[in-house]
C-alpha positions as a Markdown table, in Angstrom:
| # | Residue | x | y | z |
|---|---|---|---|---|
| 1 | Met | 0.0 | 0.0 | 0.0 |
| 2 | Gln | 3.0 | 2.3 | 0.2 |
| 3 | Trp | 3.0 | 2.7 | -3.6 |
| 4 | Ile | -0.4 | 4.3 | -3.3 |
| 5 | Leu | 0.9 | 6.9 | -0.9 |
| 6 | Tyr | 3.9 | 7.5 | -3.0 |
| 7 | Ala | 1.7 | 8.1 | -6.1 |
| 8 | Phe | -0.6 | 10.5 | -4.1 |
| 9 | Ser | 2.4 | 12.3 | -2.7 |
| 10 | Leu | 4.0 | 12.8 | -6.1 |
| 11 | Ala | 0.7 | 13.9 | -7.6 |
| 12 | Phe | 0.1 | 16.4 | -4.9 |
| 13 | Ile | 3.7 | 17.8 | -5.2 |
| 14 | Ala | 3.5 | 18.0 | -9.0 |
| 15 | Ser | 0.0 | 19.6 | -9.1 |
| 16 | Gly | 1.0 | 22.1 | -6.4 |
| 17 | Val | 4.2 | 23.1 | -8.3 |
| 18 | Tyr | 2.1 | 23.4 | -11.5 |
| 19 | Met | -0.4 | 25.6 | -9.7 |
| 20 | Ile | 2.4 | 27.9 | -8.4 |
| 21 | Leu | 4.4 | 28.2 | -11.7 |
| 22 | Tyr | 1.7 | 28.0 | -14.3 |
| 23 | Thr | -1.3 | 29.6 | -12.6 |
| 24 | Asp | -3.4 | 30.3 | -15.7 |
| 25 | Asn | -2.7 | 26.9 | -17.3 |
| 26 | Ala | -3.6 | 25.2 | -14.0 |
| 27 | Arg | -6.9 | 27.0 | -13.9 |
| 28 | Asp | -7.7 | 26.0 | -17.5 |
| 29 | Leu | -6.8 | 22.4 | -16.6 |
| 30 | Phe | -9.1 | 22.4 | -13.6 |
| 31 | Arg | -11.9 | 23.9 | -15.7 |
| 32 | Gln | -11.5 | 20.9 | -18.0 |
| 33 | Phe | -11.8 | 18.5 | -15.1 |
| 34 | Ile | -15.0 | 20.2 | -14.1 |
| 35 | Gln | -16.4 | 19.7 | -17.6 |
| 36 | Leu | -16.3 | 16.0 | -16.9 |
| 37 | Gly | -19.4 | 16.6 | -14.7 |
| 38 | Phe | -20.0 | 16.4 | -11.0 |
| 39 | Lys | -21.2 | 12.8 | -11.1 |
| 40 | Thr | -18.0 | 11.6 | -12.7 |
| 41 | Leu | -15.9 | 13.7 | -10.3 |
| 42 | Ser | -17.9 | 12.3 | -7.4 |
| 43 | Val | -17.0 | 8.7 | -8.4 |
| 44 | Ile | -13.3 | 9.8 | -8.7 |
| 45 | Ala | -13.4 | 11.4 | -5.2 |
| 46 | Val | -15.0 | 8.4 | -3.6 |
| 47 | Ile | -12.3 | 6.1 | -5.1 |
| 48 | Ile | -9.5 | 8.4 | -4.0 |
| 49 | Gly | -11.1 | 8.5 | -0.5 |
| 50 | Leu | -11.3 | 4.7 | -0.3 |
| 51 | Leu | -7.6 | 4.5 | -1.5 |
| 52 | Phe | -6.7 | 6.8 | 1.4 |
| 53 | Leu | -8.5 | 4.6 | 3.8 |
| 54 | Val | -7.0 | 1.4 | 2.5 |
| 55 | Ser | -3.4 | 2.8 | 2.4 |
| 56 | Ala | -3.6 | 4.6 | 5.8 |
| 57 | Ser | -2.0 | 1.7 | 7.6 |
| 58 | Ala | 1.2 | 2.2 | 5.6 |
| 59 | Ser | 1.7 | 5.6 | 7.2 |
| 60 | His | 3.2 | 6.7 | 10.5 |
| 61 | Tyr | 0.0 | 8.7 | 11.1 |
| 62 | Pro | -2.9 | 6.5 | 9.9 |
| 63 | Trp | -5.5 | 8.5 | 11.8 |
| 64 | Phe | -4.7 | 11.6 | 9.7 |
| 65 | Leu | -5.0 | 9.7 | 6.4 |
| 66 | Arg | -8.3 | 8.1 | 7.5 |
| 67 | Ile | -9.7 | 11.6 | 8.3 |
| 68 | Ile | -8.5 | 12.8 | 4.8 |
| 69 | Gly | -10.1 | 9.7 | 3.3 |
| 70 | Ile | -13.4 | 10.2 | 5.1 |
| 71 | Phe | -13.5 | 13.9 | 4.1 |
| 72 | Thr | -12.7 | 13.0 | 0.5 |
| 73 | Ile | -15.6 | 10.4 | 0.4 |
| 74 | Leu | -17.9 | 13.1 | 1.9 |
| 75 | Glu | -16.8 | 15.5 | -0.8 |
| 76 | Gly | -17.7 | 12.8 | -3.4 |
| 77 | Val | -21.1 | 12.4 | -1.9 |
| 78 | Leu | -21.6 | 16.2 | -1.9 |
| 79 | Leu | -20.5 | 16.3 | -5.5 |
| 80 | Tyr | -23.0 | 13.7 | -6.4 |
| 81 | Leu | -25.9 | 15.3 | -4.5 |
| 82 | Asn | -24.8 | 18.9 | -5.2 |
| 83 | Pro | -27.7 | 20.6 | -3.3 |
| 84 | Gln | -28.5 | 24.1 | -4.8 |
| 85 | Asp | -25.4 | 23.8 | -7.0 |
| 86 | Ile | -23.2 | 24.5 | -4.0 |
| 87 | Met | -20.1 | 22.7 | -5.6 |
| 88 | Gly | -20.6 | 24.6 | -8.8 |
| 89 | Lys | -20.5 | 27.9 | -6.9 |
| 90 | Ile | -17.4 | 26.9 | -4.9 |
| 91 | Tyr | -15.5 | 25.7 | -8.0 |
| 92 | Gly | -16.7 | 28.8 | -9.9 |
| 93 | Trp | -15.4 | 31.1 | -7.1 |
| 94 | Phe | -12.1 | 29.2 | -6.9 |
| 95 | Leu | -11.4 | 29.2 | -10.6 |
| 96 | Glu | -12.9 | 32.6 | -11.6 |
| 97 | Glu | -12.8 | 35.0 | -8.7 |
| 98 | Thr | -9.8 | 34.2 | -6.6 |
| 99 | Ser | -6.6 | 36.2 | -7.2 |
| 100 | Asp | -3.5 | 34.6 | -8.6 |
| 101 | Gln | -1.9 | 34.9 | -5.1 |
| 102 | Thr | -4.7 | 32.9 | -3.5 |
| 103 | Phe | -4.5 | 30.3 | -6.2 |
| 104 | Arg | -0.7 | 30.0 | -5.7 |
| 105 | Ala | -1.2 | 29.9 | -2.0 |
| 106 | Ser | -3.4 | 26.8 | -2.4 |
| 107 | Gly | -0.6 | 25.4 | -4.6 |
| 108 | Ile | 1.9 | 26.0 | -1.7 |
| 109 | Ile | -0.5 | 24.2 | 0.7 |
| 110 | Thr | -0.7 | 21.3 | -1.8 |
| 111 | Val | 3.1 | 21.0 | -2.0 |
| 112 | Ile | 3.4 | 21.1 | 1.8 |
| 113 | Phe | 0.7 | 18.3 | 2.1 |
| 114 | Gly | 2.4 | 16.2 | -0.6 |
| 115 | Thr | 5.8 | 16.6 | 1.1 |
| 116 | Ala | 4.4 | 15.7 | 4.5 |
| 117 | Leu | 2.6 | 12.7 | 3.1 |
| 118 | Ile | 5.7 | 11.4 | 1.5 |
| 119 | Ser | 7.7 | 11.8 | 4.7 |
| 120 | Trp | 5.0 | 9.9 | 6.7 |
| 121 | Ile | 5.2 | 6.7 | 4.7 |
| 122 | Ala | 6.4 | 3.9 | 7.0 |
C-alpha cells in the first residue's frame, strides 16, 4: 500500500508546483476537469477516499489519512448530490474570482501536504 501513498504524494507535489508556476494553465486544466461533470468527479473522489482509507496503515499517522479519506468520500457524496449547485458555486469562485496569489497559496499548501505525506510513509 506504500506505492499508493507515493503516487498520491508525487501527484500532490506535481500539481502544487504546477499551480504555483503556471497559474493560468492550471486554472484551465481544472476547468477541463469540471467539464467532466460532477457525477464523474464524485466517483473519482470516492475512489480516492477509499484508497486513502486502505493505504492509511502504511503511514506513520494512519489516523490523519483516515480523516482525509473520510472527508474525500464526503466530498464525493456532496459532488453527487450537489444541493443548490453549491459545488458549482465553490468551484466557480475558486477558478474565476480568486486572485493569482490565492491560487498560488493553495498550490503551496498542496506541495506542503504532498511533502508531509511522502515523509510519513512507513
